[in-house]
N, C-alpha and C positions, 0 to 999 in steps of 0.2 A: 416625511409624508410621501405617499405614493404619487408619482408624477401623473399617472393616469387620472387620479382623483382630481388634481388641479386642472388638468387639461379639460376634463369633462365639465367641470364647474364653469370654466371660461366659455366653452362652447355653448353650454346651456343658457348662459346669460346673454350671449350675443344673438342667439336664436330669437330672443324676445324683442330685439331691435327692429324698428320699422325702417323704411328707406330714409336716408339722410339723417339718421340718428347716430349718436356716438356716446361712449362712456369714458369718463376720466376718473381714475381712482388714485388719490394721493395717499402716500404712506404717512405715518406720524413723523413729526420733527423730533430731533434729538432734544430732550429736555435739558434745562440748566443743571449743571453739576450740583449735587451728586445723586440726583434722582435716577431710578432705573428707567430704561427705555421700555415703552409699552406700545406695541404695534397697533395701528388702526385695524379693527376687526375685519372690515370688508377687504382691505388690501391683503391681509394675511390669508383670508379665506380664498382669495383668487390667485395668490402667488406663492404662499408658503414661506415668504421671505421676512426675516426679522431685521430689515435694514431701514434706516431713516432717510427722509428727504427724497424718496423715489416716486415716480409717477407711472401709472399703467394706463394705456389707451386701448380700448376695445372698439372695433367697428366692423362693418362688412360692406363689401361692394358686390352687389348681385348675390351670388352664392358663396363668394370667398370671404372667409373670416380673417380679420386682421388683428394681431396682438403686438403692441409695441411697449417696451419698458425703458424707462430712463432712470439711470442710477448716478450716484456721485462718482466723480473721477478721483482716483487716488492721487493725492499730492504728498510726496515724500516728507516735506517739512511739517505738514500737519499730522501725518500718520505717526510721527514720533510721539506726539501728544495723545492722539485719539485712537491709534491702532490702525491696522491695515484695513482698507476697503476691499470688498469682494471685487474680483475681476469680472469682466464680461463673461468669460468662459465659466467661471464658478457660478455666476447667476443663472446662466443657461442650464447648467446641470441641476441646480436646486429647484428651478421654477418650471423648466420645460418650455420656456419662451425663447424663441430663436432670434427675434428681431430686437436687439438691445443697443441703445445709444447712451451717451452721457448727457447729463442734465443741461450742459451748456448748449446742446443742440435742440432742446425742447421747444423754445419759443419759435424758432424757425419752422419746425415740423408741425407743431400744433396750429400755427397760423395757416399753413397750407391745408391741413386736415379739416379745418373748420369752414373753409371757403364755400362749400356746397351743402353744409349741414343746416338743418332747421331746429334741431333739438339736441341738447347735451345733458346727460345724466352725470352728476358729480356726488361723491360721498361727503357726508359731514357738513351740509349747508343749512341744516335746520337747527339753528341756535336761537337763544333768547335775544330779544331786541336790546336788552340792557348789558350785553356782553360785547367785548371787542371782536372785531371781524377776524375770523381765522384765515389761513392761507387760501383755502378754497374760495371763500367769499371775496377776498382780495383779487384772486384770479378772475372771478366772474365780473367784478367791477371793471377790471382792465379790458376784458374781452368785449363787454357790452359797448364800450366806446368805439370799437372797431367793427363789431358785428351786431348792430342794434336789433336786428330781426331774430337773432338766435334766442331760443327759449332754453331755460335751465330748470332742471328738476332734480330732487334728491334720488340717489341710487336705490333707496329703500323700496321704492315702488316696483322695481324689476328684480331685485335680489331676494325679496321676501319669499317667493315661491320656492327658491332653492334652499335658503337657509332655514326655513321653517321645518322642513323634513330632514332629519338628521341621518347621515350615513353611518355605517357600522363603525368607521374610524372615529367619527365624532362622538358616538356613544361611549367608546372606550375612553376618550379624553374626559368626558363628563364623569364617568364612573370612577376614574382615578382621582379626580378633584373631589368627588363626594366621599370616597373612602378615606382620603387623607384628612378632609374636613371632619369626618366622623371620628377618626382617631384622636384629633385635637379636642373634640367635644367630650369624648370619653375621659381623656386626661384631665380636662377641666373639672368634670363632675367628681372624679376621684380625689383631686387635690384641693378643691374649693373648701374654705372654712369660713365661719362667721368672723368678721373683723378684717378680712382681706379687702383690698380695693378692687373695683371692677377692672381697672387696667392691669392688675396682676393676672386675672383670668385671661385677658386679651393677650398678655405676654406668653402664657402657657400655650395658647392656640398658635400664636405666631412662631414659637419655637418648634412645635410639632410640624407645622407646615413647611418651615424653612429647612429643617433637617431632612425632609423628604425630597428636597430639591426644587420646591416650588417657590418662585421669587415674588409672586403677586397674589393678593387677595382679589376676589372678583368685585368686592365693594367694601366700604368701611364697616368694620365689625360693630355690631350692636351687642353690648354686654350690659344688661339693664337689671338692676336689683330693686326689689320692692316696688315702690310707686313709680320708679323710672320706667318700668316695663309698660306702663299705661301710655307712654309717649311712643308713638309708632316708630319714628325714625330717630330715637334717642341715640346720640353718638358721642356724648362727652366721656363716658366710661371712666368717671373720676370720683364716684361715690364709694363710701365704705359700706360693706354688706352687713346688714343686721342679722342677729341670731336666728330669728324665725322667718326670714325673708326667702322668697323664691328668686331665682335669677333666670331671666329670659335671654337666650343666646340666639341671635340671628346672624349667621356667619357663612362664609363660603370662600374656599380657596379656588384659584384658577390654575388649570393645567393646559398649557398651550393655548391660553386665552379662553378656554371653556370653563365656565364658572359654576360651581356648586352654589346652592342657596338653601340652607337648612336652618330651621328654628327648633329649639328644644327649650323646655322650661323645667327647672328642677329645684328642690328645696336645699338650700346650702347646708342646713343642719343634718341632712340625710333622711329626714322624715317630714312628710306633708302634715300640716295641721288639718283639722277636720274640714274647715272652710276651704282651704287650698285644694284639698282632695276633691271636694264637691265640684269646684270650678274646673279643675284640671280634667276630671272624669268626663264632664260635658264636652269640653273641647276635643278631647281624645276620641270620644264617640263620634263626633261630627267629622273629624279628620279621617277616621277609618271608613265611615259610611260614604263620604264623597269620593274617596279613592276607589272604592268598589264600583262606582258609576262610570269611571273613565274607560272609554272605548272609542274606536273609530266611529264617526258620525254624530257623536254627542257634541253639543255646543258649550263653549265657556259660559254663555248666558244661562243655559240650563243648570250647569253646575253651581253658578252663583245663586240662582233662584232657590235651589234646593238647600244650599248652605244657609241663606237668610231664613228660610222656613224652619230649619233645625235650630238655628241660633235663637230665634224668637221663642220657641218652645223651651229651650234651655234657660233663657233669661227669666221667663215666667216661673219655671221650676225653681230657680235660684232666688226667687223673690226680689229680683232687681227691677222688673217692670210688671205692670198689670195689663197694659195695652201693647199688643205686638208691634204697633206702629212706632213705638219708642225705642226699638232695638238699636238704632244708630248711636244712642248714647254710650253703648258698650261694645259696639262692633262697627268700625268705620271704613273698612277696606273691602276689596273683593277677595274671592277665595284663592285666586292664583294668577299666574302670568306665564308666558312662554319663557323658556330657559335655553341658553346656548352660549354663544360667544359673548353676548351681552347678558348681564344678570336678568334684566327685563328685556328679553330678546325680542327681535322684530316678530310681529304676529299680533293681530287685532284681538282685543279683549272679547269681541263677540264672534270670534272665529269658530269654525267647526273642526273638531280634531280629526287628524288623519294618522295612519300608521307612520311612525317615525317622529312624530311630534313629541317634544318633552315639555312638560309644564310643572308648575309647583301647585301643591294643595296646602293651604295655610290658613285655616280658620283660627279665630282668636276671640277671647273675651277680656275686656280691659275695664277694671273697676278702680279708678283713681282714689275714691273715698275709702277703699279698703286696702290700698297699696298693693293691689294684685293685678298682674298682667300675664296672661297665658296665651302663647301662640305655639302651635305645633305644625311644622312645615316639612313636607317631604317632596322629593323630586321624582316625578312619575313619567315613564316612557309609555307612549301609546303603542301597543302591539297589534298584531293582525286581528286578534279576537277580543282584546281587553287591555290590560296594562301590566307593567312591571315596575315595582317600587324600587328605584335605584338606591334609596337610602334606608332600606329595610333593616340593615344591620346596625343602625344607630339607635340606641335604646330610647323608648318613649313610654313603655308600660310602667305603671306606678311601681310595681314590685321590682322591676329591673333598675329603675332610677334609685330607689331606696337602697337596694342591695349594693 
């Protein structure tokens, strides 16, 4: 990653700090063997480093910006088992951060840094009440005993303006993730046959993604056949696929932690039934219409309202409802969300789109009594005057899917 890009991000974040405010960003911990390490997105965004158990501090004194990074010290006896740790000099070269210390110095330095501070922003402190405390929350618990007047807030509040607008480098990462995901989807559609298990299709996707060098999916793949597709977050992927069933794919590989998010629905036999084609055609029409509305200045709320209006008309046309107020029985979610390092990236659902924003457009109709679920989802970049469909090369036209 370009060092200037990382430096500009850090400077842009610190500019938002008020007097006596400070930012602490924790990297991910190394997971229990044998799981892959997956870096915290905010830490990666600001440092470009794929290292565990590190801590970044950002602050300012008057006009001077201060960046400090704390990393694990290499211990030869442990490195025999775990591999070499990056040296301070290597970390400087990769991150562009000059002031680097080892983690065993963190407690002393952070205690001094917090003495005159009134507010501290930390990543990853917004978790459910019924989950165990993470290391950030444990840290806050310890600090509050010593600095009872210090306020804490999640970093999302100040990093959102930066991460919402994607830089050129970020668009390249997203496009690679989308293209590789698309190749996997095409491979599934070609190889899928009645009688296969859903997890066999998931394995085809995972193979295509892995052989292109990507180690992670952006989220757990949804491979839903028949009536399973009417469950929005179906993740079991363990049913046998019937002869005349459609399969809904909601999948996305991640490239450098930037996640694709694509949904396609296709007939496993290679031919839509009359009813399947009716439902699919309505969803496809809505998908294409809403995409054409995307441009700077339009709100996610407006896109959602237009989607609901079109869904209502389609459901009446399909003889599923008589009163448009009943549409929620067959369409339960919103039309899209922000996309980036997180699949549901930071960015409000009522936000107004700006150039550089990337969102999903994903209308759907779900009819459990007919064992039909259709969702068509594309990843859309907001350009200067309109939009660019980053997933346009992934087939969704009926003739292309059947061919």
